[in-house]
C-alpha positions in Angstrom: 44.9 -42.0 55.3 45.6 -42.6 51.6 42.3 -44.5 51.2 40.4 -41.7 52.9 42.0 -39.1 50.7 41.1 -41.1 47.5 37.5 -41.4 48.7 37.4 -37.6 49.2 38.9 -37.0 45.7 36.4 -39.4 44.0 33.6 -37.9 46.0 34.7 -34.4 45.0 34.9 -35.3 41.3 31.5 -36.9 41.4 30.0 -33.8 43.0 31.7 -31.5 40.5 30.6 -33.6 37.5 27.0 -33.7 38.9 27.0 -29.9 39.4 28.3 -29.3 35.8 25.6 -31.6 34.4 23.0 -29.8 36.4 24.2 -26.4 35.4 24.2 -27.4 31.7 20.8 -29.0 31.9 19.3 -26.0 33.8 20.6 -23.5 31.2 19.4 -25.7 28.4 15.9 -25.8 29.8 15.8 -22.1 30.6 16.9 -20.7 27.2 15.8 -23.4 24.7 12.6 -21.6 23.8 14.5 -18.3 23.1 17.0 -19.8 20.6 16.1 -20.3 17.0 17.5 -21.4 13.7 17.6 -18.7 11.0 17.2 -19.7 7.4 17.9 -17.9 4.2 15.4 -19.2 1.6 15.5 -19.0 -2.1 12.1 -17.5 -3.0 11.9 -19.4 -6.3 12.7 -22.9 -5.1 11.6 -22.6 -1.4 14.9 -24.3 -0.4 17.3 -23.0 2.2 20.7 -21.7 1.0 22.2 -20.8 4.4 21.4 -21.5 8.0 22.5 -20.1 11.3 21.3 -19.4 14.8 19.5 -16.5 16.5 18.2 -15.6 20.0 15.5 -13.4 21.4 16.9 -10.2 23.0 15.5 -6.9 24.2 11.9 -7.7 23.5 10.0 -10.9 22.6 9.8 -10.2 18.8 13.5 -9.1 18.4 16.2 -11.6 17.5 20.0 -11.2 17.1 22.2 -13.2 14.8 25.4 -12.8 12.7 25.5 -10.6 9.6 27.2 -13.4 7.6 24.2 -15.7 8.3 21.8 -13.3 6.5 24.2 -11.7 4.1 22.8 -13.4 1.0 19.4 -11.9 1.8 21.0 -8.5 2.5 22.6 -8.4 -0.9 19.7 -9.9 -2.9 16.4 -9.3 -1.1 14.5 -9.9 -4.3 15.9 -13.4 -4.6 15.9 -14.6 -0.9 13.8 -14.3 2.2 14.4 -14.9 5.9 12.6 -17.2 8.2 13.0 -18.7 11.7 12.6 -22.3 12.8 11.9 -23.2 16.4 13.0 -26.3 18.3 9.4 -27.5 18.1 9.3 -27.2 14.3 7.4 -23.9 14.0 8.5 -21.4 11.4 7.7 -17.9 10.2 9.1 -14.8 8.4 11.7 -12.5 9.7 12.4 -8.8 8.8 15.9 -7.3 8.8 16.1 -4.3 11.2 19.7 -3.3 11.4 23.3 -4.6 11.0 26.9 -4.1 11.9 29.2 -5.7 9.3 32.4 -4.7 11.2 31.4 -7.0 14.2 29.3 -9.4 12.0 26.0 -8.7 13.7 22.4 -8.4 12.5 19.1 -7.8 14.3 15.8 -9.1 12.9 12.2 -9.0 13.9 9.4 -11.6 14.0 5.7 -10.9 13.3 4.9 -12.5 16.7 6.4 -13.1 20.1 9.2 -15.6 20.1 10.0 -16.1 23.7 11.7 -14.6 26.7 14.4 -12.1 25.9 17.9 -13.1 27.0 19.8 -10.5 29.1 23.1 -9.1 28.1 26.1 -9.0 30.5 29.8 -8.1 30.5 32.4 -10.6 29.5 33.5 -12.5 32.6 37.0 -13.0 33.8 39.4 -15.1 31.8 39.0 -18.8 32.7 35.3 -18.5 33.4 33.0 -21.3 32.2 30.8 -20.4 29.2 27.9 -22.1 27.5 27.4 -21.7 23.7 24.1 -22.5 22.1 23.0 -23.0 18.5 22.0 -25.3 15.7 25.1 -27.1 14.5 25.1 -28.6 11.0 21.2 -28.4 10.8 21.0 -31.2 13.3 18.9 -29.5 16.0 19.5 -27.5 19.1 22.8 -28.0 20.9 24.7 -26.6 23.9 28.5 -26.6 24.1 30.5 -26.0 27.3 33.8 -24.1 27.0 36.1 -21.6 28.6 36.7 -17.9 28.2 40.3 -17.6 27.0 40.3 -13.9 26.9 40.1 -11.1 24.4 42.1 -11.6 21.2 45.2 -9.5 21.6 45.8 -8.9 17.9 42.1 -8.1 17.3 41.5 -4.4 17.7 37.8 -4.9 18.2 38.4 -7.6 20.8 36.7 -10.9 19.8 36.6 -13.5 22.6 38.6 -16.7 22.2 36.4 -19.6 23.2 37.7 -23.1 24.0 34.7 -25.1 22.8 33.7 -27.0 19.7 31.6 -24.5 17.7 30.2 -26.0 14.5 28.6 -24.7 11.3 25.1 -23.6 12.0 25.9 -22.3 15.5 26.9 -18.9 14.1 24.7 -16.2 15.5 23.7 -18.2 18.6 24.3 -16.9 22.1 27.1 -17.7 24.5 26.1 -17.4 28.1 27.8 -17.0 31.5 26.9 -19.2 34.4 24.0 -17.0 35.2 22.4 -17.6 31.8 23.2 -14.1 30.5 24.5 -13.4 27.0 28.2 -12.4 27.0 29.0 -13.2 23.4 27.6 -14.2 20.0 29.1 -17.2 18.2 30.8 -16.0 15.1 33.5 -18.5 13.9 35.4 -21.6 14.6 39.1 -22.5 14.0 38.9 -26.2 14.7 40.8 -27.9 17.4 38.0 -26.9 19.9 38.7 -23.2 19.4 36.0 -20.7 18.5 35.5 -16.9 18.4 32.7 -14.8 20.0 31.7 -11.2 19.3 31.4 -9.5 22.7 27.7 -8.8 23.4 28.4 -5.1 24.1 28.5 -4.5 20.3 25.0 -5.9 20.1 23.9 -3.5 22.9 25.0 -0.6 20.7 22.7 -1.8 17.8 19.8 -2.3 20.2 20.2 1.2 21.7 20.2 2.6 18.2 17.0 0.7 17.3 15.3 1.7 20.5 15.6 5.4 19.6 13.7 4.7 16.3 11.1 2.4 17.7 12.7 -0.5 16.1 12.2 0.8 12.6 14.2 -1.0 9.9 17.2 0.8 8.5 16.3 2.7 5.3 19.3 2.2 3.0 21.3 -0.8 4.1 24.1 -0.3 1.6 24.6 3.3 2.8 24.6 2.0 6.4 27.3 -0.6 5.5 29.3 1.9 3.5 29.4 4.3 6.4 30.5 1.6 8.8 33.2 0.5 6.5 34.5 4.0 5.9 34.6 4.8 9.6 36.3 1.5 10.4 38.9 2.0 7.6 39.7 5.6 8.8 40.1 4.4 12.4 42.3 1.5 11.4 44.6 3.7 9.1 44.8 6.4 11.8 45.9 3.8 14.3 48.5 2.4 12.0 49.8 5.8 11.0 50.3 6.8 14.6 52.2 3.7 15.6 56.0 3.7 16.1 56.8 1.1 13.4 60.5 0.6 13.7 62.5 -0.2 10.6 63.8 -3.3 8.9 66.4 -3.7 6.2 66.0 -5.1 2.7 69.0 -4.5 0.5 70.1 -0.9 0.7 66.8 0.2 2.1 65.5 0.6 5.6 61.7 0.3 5.5 58.8 0.2 8.1 58.5 -3.2 9.7 55.1 -4.5 11.1 52.8 -1.6 11.3 50.7 -3.0 14.1 50.2 -6.2 16.2 47.3 -7.1 13.8 49.9 -7.4 10.9 51.8 -10.5 10.1 55.0 -10.5 8.0 56.6 -13.4 6.3 59.9 -13.9 4.3 59.2 -15.2 0.8 62.8 -14.9 -0.5 64.1 -17.5 -2.9 66.7 -19.8 -1.5 70.2 -18.6 -2.7 72.4 -21.0 -4.7 76.1 -21.0 -5.3 75.9 -20.3 -9.0 73.1 -17.7 -8.8 73.5 -14.8 -11.2 71.6 -12.4 -8.9 70.2 -12.1 -5.4 66.6 -11.4 -4.6 64.6 -11.0 -1.4 60.9 -10.6 -0.7 58.9 -9.8 2.5 55.1 -9.9 2.5 52.9 -8.4 5.2 49.1 -8.5 5.7 46.5 -7.9 8.3 44.1 -10.5 9.7 40.9 -8.4 9.8 38.9 -8.7 6.5 35.3 -7.7 6.8 32.9 -10.2 5.1 30.2 -8.7 2.9 29.2 -11.6 0.7 30.4 -15.0 -0.6 32.6 -13.3 -3.2 33.3 -10.0 -1.5 35.4 -9.1 1.6 37.0 -5.8 2.3 39.4 -4.2 4.8 42.5 -6.1 3.8 45.8 -4.2 4.1 48.8 -5.9 2.3 52.2 -4.7 1.6 55.5 -6.2 0.3 59.1 -5.2 -0.1 61.3 -6.7 -2.8 65.0 -6.3 -3.5 67.3 -7.6 -6.3 70.9 -7.0 -7.0 73.7 -8.6 -9.1 77.4 -8.6 -9.8 77.2 -11.0 -12.8 74.4 -9.8 -15.1 74.8 -7.0 -17.6 72.3 -4.1 -17.2 70.0 -5.3 -20.0 69.7 -8.8 -18.6 69.4 -7.5 -15.1 66.5 -5.1 -16.1 64.7 -8.0 -17.8 64.8 -10.0 -14.5 64.0 -6.9 -12.4 61.0 -6.0 -14.5 59.4 -9.4 -13.7 59.4 -8.5 -10.0 57.6 -5.2 -10.6 54.0 -6.2 -10.6 51.1 -5.9 -8.1 47.5 -6.9 -8.1 44.6 -7.4 -5.7 43.4 -11.0 -5.2 39.6 -10.7 -5.4 36.5 -12.4 -6.9 34.7 -9.1 -7.5 33.2 -8.5 -11.0 31.8 -5.6 -12.9 28.6 -5.6 -10.8 30.7 -4.8 -7.8 33.4 -2.3 -8.8 34.6 0.0 -11.6 37.7 -0.7 -13.6 41.0 0.4 -12.1 42.2 3.9 -13.1 46.0 4.2 -12.8 48.4 7.1 -12.8 52.2 6.8 -13.1 55.0 9.3 -12.4 58.4 9.6 -10.9 59.4 10.9 -7.5 62.3 11.0 -5.0 62.1 8.7 -2.1 65.0 8.5 0.4 67.0 10.6 -2.1 66.6 7.9 -4.8 64.5 8.0 -7.9 61.4 5.8 -8.0 58.7 5.1 -10.5 55.3 5.5 -8.7 52.0 4.0 -9.8 48.7 4.7 -8.0 45.5 2.8 -9.0 42.0 3.2 -7.8 38.7 1.4 -8.4 35.4 2.4 -6.7 32.6 0.2 -5.3 29.2 0.6 -7.0 26.9 -0.3 -4.1 29.0 1.2 -1.4 29.4 4.9 -2.0 32.7 6.4 -1.1 34.5 3.1 -0.8 37.5 2.2 -3.0 40.3 -0.3 -3.5 43.7 1.4 -3.6 46.9 0.0 -5.1 50.2 1.8 -4.7 53.5 0.6 -6.3 57.0 2.1 -6.3 60.0 0.8 -8.1 63.6 1.9 -7.8 65.1 3.3 -11.1 68.4 4.7 -12.2 70.6 1.8 -10.9 72.3 -0.7 -13.3 72.6 -3.6 -10.8 70.1 -2.8 -8.0 66.3 -2.8 -7.8 63.7 -2.3 -5.1 59.9 -2.5 -5.1 57.3 -1.6 -2.6 53.6 -2.5 -3.1 50.7 -1.5 -0.9 47.1 -2.4 -1.5 44.1 -1.5 0.7 40.6 -2.8 0.0 37.3 -1.1 0.9 38.7 2.2 2.1 38.4 6.0 1.7 41.0 6.9 -0.9 42.3 9.9 1.0 42.9 7.8 4.1 44.8 5.3 2.1 47.0 8.0 0.7 47.9 9.1 4.2 49.3 5.7 5.1 51.2 5.3 1.8 52.9 8.7 2.1 53.9 8.1 5.7 55.3 4.6 4.8 57.5 5.8 1.9 58.4 8.9 3.9 60.1 6.6 6.4 62.3 4.9 3.8 66.1 5.4 4.3 68.9 4.5 1.9 72.0 2.8 3.3 74.9 2.2 0.9 
């Protein structure tokens, strides 16, 4: 009986392995001619500066890829050009039609037919087998088998967690279900055989938009991007503002805790020592949803921190000197004068939780993206000889009025507990 059971098990494994190989081979053969490499070429040198993958969709001359794959061209079309490369070595120019920076998608057009369009389908159930295709590391066409691990819970826009070894160069390639239909677009890898996919329904939205215009390229790409960023920022801040945050304590203050499941908070307090002259505590919170625009520019970050300091040993002058060193805030960014204006700041004093605070509000505006700003808010407790508190909030790539709404609601929730 045991020998019979073992034979059945081995037989079943062999059949399953054979079936998996057949499925992968079949999908490879069916879609190989519809998947391409996308290249960003420096016009002056003729050499590529970035590569990714793309696939034919909707009609035979339309291809989809990631925005970040073609971002260098989007930002500097006079310096770079786009081209495709097929699995048989043929290449040709591509034209940018439309993009969605929030979901890292772009649609391009070829001058000639590039193959059979792949169909788009809904994301299958969690646990379903998926097939990711692309051009990893500029080494040629590849197919990776993985599993749908579901929609990312902390990601408001719902990227798919894919258990498969996506590699550089596969970005923009399609991920297919077992019927060979596109359910996601490769977007990123986290190592350890984990990757992320953009659900294909976001691509469907772009294609519907293009269908209405006869697939005419978008006129002002920076205006398009700016509108997308402003809409997304307003949506995000509205969601955060409407959440029931709950409160956490730092010193004598009760303050909003995590604003949303997309935020992560960490304690950065110094380790107390027996002979310390003062106590200090620091909590830093940030979101995980920056939007990539270029190699040096990402927006959409929301960061805030709470600091507290008190003493029973320092005189007021020495305490203030220490406290003043805590009271600083800045936005980590590689932007330069070609991207943004200088910060303009305004300082005043206001009552928060029945205590006096010094308040500073700073703003700088983006030059290419009309209506977008970086906002920096800072408040510092004043009027106490042995206690200090700071709150810093910075939001990048936002509408200034929307940022003010979040700031006012956060400080409005402060409570003082003696």
